[in-house]
N, C-alpha and C positions, 0 to 999 in steps of 0.2 A: 425509593423517592431520592431524587438529586439533591445533594448538598448545596449546590451553587445555582442561583436562578439564571436563565438565559435572558440577557438583556439586549436590547435593540443594537445593531451595529452603529458606529460613529457616522454622524451626519447632522444635518439641521432639520429640527423639527418644531412644530408648534408647542410652546411651553405652558399652553392654557391661558395665556394673556392676550393672545393674538399676535405674539411676536415670535419670530424665528430665533432660536437659540442653538448653539452647537452642542451635540450630545458626544462626549468622546467614547462611549461604551460602558462608562461607570457613572459619570456624573455631568451635570449641566456646566457649561462655560459661564464665567461670572458675568460677561457682557452679552446683551441680546444683539444679534445681527438686525440689519434693516428688514422691514417685513417684505416678505416675498409672496408672489402671487401663487395660489395653489395650482397644482398640476391640473391640466385639463382632465375631463372626465375618464376617458379611457386609461391615461397615463397613471393618473391618481388611483384609480382602482387597481391597476395591475401592481403599483407600488405597495398599496395596502395589502393586497392578496399575498405579495411575497413575504411581507413582514409577519402577516397572520400565520402563513404557511410555517415559517422558520420558528415561531413561538409555539404553534401548534404540536410541534414535535416533542415538547417538553410535557410529559403527563403531568408532573406535579412540580410545584415550587417555581415554575417560570412565569412568563408574562401571559396574560389572557387578554383576548380581543374585548375592547370595551363596546358599550352599547352603541356607540355612535361611530365605530370603525377604528377607534385609536387603540394604543396598547397601554397597559397599566400593570404593575405588579400585582400578582394574585395574593389572595388574603392569607393562604396558609403557607406560601414559599418565604424565602428569605427576602427581607426588604433591602431597598437600595442603601448603599453606606451612607453615614451621616453626612449632610451637606448636599446631597444629590436629591434630585426630585424625579419621580417616575413620570414616564412619557404620558400626557393626558389623551384622553379620547379626541378624535378628530385631527390627530398629527398628519401633517403632510411632509412629503419628502421632495425638496427642491432639487433639481438636476443641475449638477455642476457644469459650467460651460466647457465646451470641448475646444482645445486650442486647435486653431486652424493651420493645416499643414499645406502652406502656400508653396507651389513650385518656383515661384519668383526667388526665393532664397536660395534654392538648389542652382538655378541658373545663374544667379548673381555669384555664387561661390565658384562654379565651374569656369565661368567668363573671367572672374577675377584671377584665378590662378593661371590660366592661358596668358591673359593680359600681362601678368607679372613676369612670366617666362620671355615673351616677345619683347618686353621693355628692356631687357638686358642684352638683346642680341642686335649687333650692328645693322643698320639699314631696314630693321624691322620695329624699331622703338614706336614709330608713328602708328602702326597697327596694334601694338601693345597699349598706346593711350586710348586708341578708339574702343577696344575691347574693355579697357578699365572704365571709361565713361559710361558704357552700356552696363557693366556690372555695378557701377555706383547707383546708377538710376534704378536698376532692378532691385538692389538692395534697400535703397530708401523706400521704394513702394512696398516691398516685403515687410519692412519694419512697421509701416503704417498699418499693414493688414496683420501685423503680429505673427508673421509666418516664421517657420523655422529656418536656420541657416542664413537668415538675411543679414544678421550683424556681421558674420564673418564675410560674406560676399561683398558688404559694403567696405569693409576694411581692406580686403584685397583688391577691390576695384580703385579705391583710393590710392593704395600703394602702387598699383600698376600706372595710374596717371602720374603720380609723383616722380617716380623712378624713370618712366617713360620720357617725361619732359627733361629730367636731368640728363639723361643718356643722350637724348637727341641734340641737346645743347653741346655736349661734350664732343660728339661724333661731328657735328656741323662745325665747330671750332676747328677740329683737326683737319677736316677736309679743306675748310677755306684756307687754313694755313698752308696747306701743300699747294693749293691753287694759287695762292698769291705768291709763294716762292717761285713756281714755274712761270707765272706771269711776269714777275720782276725779271728774271732771266732773259725772257723774251723780249720784254720792253727795253731792257739794257742793250741787247743785240740790236734791236730795231733803231734804237736812239744813236747807237755808234754808227750804224749804216747810214743814217739820215744825215748825221753831222759830217760824215766823209762826203757824202754827195754834194751837201751844201757848200763845203770847202772847195772842192772840185769845181764847181760852177762859179764861184766867185773869184777863183785864180785866174790871172790873164792867160790867155791862150799864147802858148809859145812851144816851139819845138825844142825839145832837149834830148840829149843822147841818153840812152837807156843806162841807168846806174846799175852797176855790178855789186855795189856794196849792199850787204843785207841790212834790212830795216831794224833799227834800234828799238823801235817803239813796241810797246807791249801789244800782243795779239788780242783781239777782242774775243770774249767768250764765245764758244760755238753755239750756233742757234740750231737746236733740233726740236723734235717732239718731245713731249713730257715723257713718253717711255724711253726715248733715247738719253735724255738728260739723267733720268734715274738710273739707267744702265751705266752711264758715265760715272755717276757717284759710287756706284757699286764696284766698278772696275778699279777707280783710283784707291778705294778702301783696301781691296785685295792686294794691289801692288805696294801698299805702304805698310802692310802688316808684318813683313819680315820673313815670310815663308819662302818667297821667291817663286814666281809664276812666269811660265813662258806663255807665249801668244796662244798657242793651241790649248794649254792648260787652263788659261783664263777664260777662253770662249767656251770651253766645256763647263767650267764652273758657273758661268752666268746663264747658260741656256739650260743646264741640267734641272730635271724636275725635283732633284734633291738639293739643288743649289738655288738660284735666283728665278729661274724659270722664265727668263726674257726670251723673246723671239730672236731668232738667229740673226736678222738684219739689224735689230737694235743692239744686240750685244757686240756685232762686229763694227757698227758705227762708234760705239763707246770705246772699244779698244783702239780704233783708228784715231781716235781724239784724246786718249789718255796720256800721251807723251811718254810712253814707257821706254826705258833702256833695257833691252832684253839680255844684253851682256851683264849688266849689273844684277838683273834678276837671277841669271844662272850663278853668278858668283855668290849671291846670297843663299841660294839653295844649296850649293856646294859647301859653304861653310857650316850650315845647318846639319848636314849629313856627318861631316867630319868631327863635329862637336858632340853628337848624340852618344858616342860611346861604342858603337857596334864595330868599327874598324873597317875602313874602306881603303882598298887599294886604288892606284890611279885608274886603272882599266875599269875596276867595278864601279867607281864613282861616275866615270863617264857613261857607262852602261845604264845606271840608274837615272841619270839626268835626261838622257835621250829616250829612254824606253817609254812606249806607249802607255804602259801600265804604270809609269814613273811620272816624270816631269814633262817630257815630250819637248825639251829644247832641241834646237838644230845641233848638228855635230860641232859647228863652229862655236856656238854660244856655250856649249858643254865643255869644249876644250879651253876656252877662255876662262870660264868659271874654275876649272881645276888648276890652271896653270897659275892664277892668281890668288888661290886660296890660301897659299903658305902652308901647305900641308907637310907633315913629318911622316913619311910613308913607313918607316921602321916602327914609329910609335903607334901608327895605325895598325901595323901587323902585330904588334904586341897586345893591343886591345882585342883584336879578333882572336888571338891564341888564347888569351885569358877567358874569353867567353866560351871557347870550346872546352877548355879544361874544367870549367865549372858546370859544364852541361851535364855531367854524370854518365856520358857515354864511354869514356876511357880511350885515351889516345896515347899511342907510342910516339916517339920523335918522328919516325918516318911517316907514320899515318897522319900526324898532325902537319907535317911539311906539305905533304901530299894534298891535304885538305886546303891549306892556305894558298897554294899555287895552282890549284885545279881550275880549268875554265869554267866548271860548274860549281866551284866554290867562290873563293874570294880573289883569285887571279893576281896574287902578290908575285913578285920576282922570287927567284931562288934564294938569293942573299937576303932579302927581307924575311922570307919564311924562317930560315936558318937563324937569324938574329933572334926572331920572336921565340923560337923553340928554345934557344938558349936562355932567354930572359924568363921563361916560365919553369926552369929547372930541368929540361929533357936535353 
């Protein structure tokens, strides 16, 4: 005989007074629930048969089926704990409502995520706003239908709309600013040309001898396409940064896919209008090499400035840079010698002099190489 009675599982049952009350498996709840409709015939019979079957498995001391189909503690089994009430006959089992799984919440979540991603990408923020609006609408409808994931979809949709609008405004302002700059330059050039034409028309017609004196007035800003003007800005920046660019080197930098990627014609137009002094650029490059501590001879520096894998200056430009750099070639030879001595290769006096004077080495003169070898202790 079992020591513990088998009580009905937790659920809402008729407590005998016509009201539904929650049974937690051991006792009745203190507050009765609102009356519920009994289950329809087939479902009620099925629920009662299930309960009757579960209690019928206990031969002694369990719950027995009441005369009207309810469940009640048996007479000789253990009674419910104090404060609890046995389930009376006629108990009905209400069916708990099943949450609706609406696909709208899922769609809202997916579209909200995609919209939020597109909102942060330039030129696609408008599409992100559209997806965000759709996700927001689906999420609200899903919330009204109590669908799952609807809240997350609504939040992400709203975020996509918000950030899409913010970044659309930012991108629009940036683009409009660039357009205004180009338009101002074009307008300035047009105004200058129109003013000149008006002045020429108003001036009295008279024959004058052609003047050989250069004009002292400031030249008007060049009028070019937007791409040409942008290439001109880039060219002037490179020429002023202190590296020293030749015409060929600057053209390669402006057109390279690893550089600025301008079209060949736009880059050449910019170089032609940049007003560069190529001799001065060669001098800048030469001073940069002489100060980097490697040690350059006169011949080696000219080779570096003119090489296709170097700066690509012309021979005359490179010679101008070397002649005006104020180099101390003996000091440059000492720098090169110290570099060889610290390389760990091991040099004798003769091998060091040979390396410093070789056409495949540094190309110093014999006197410069001997001076450097003496300065490093050989």
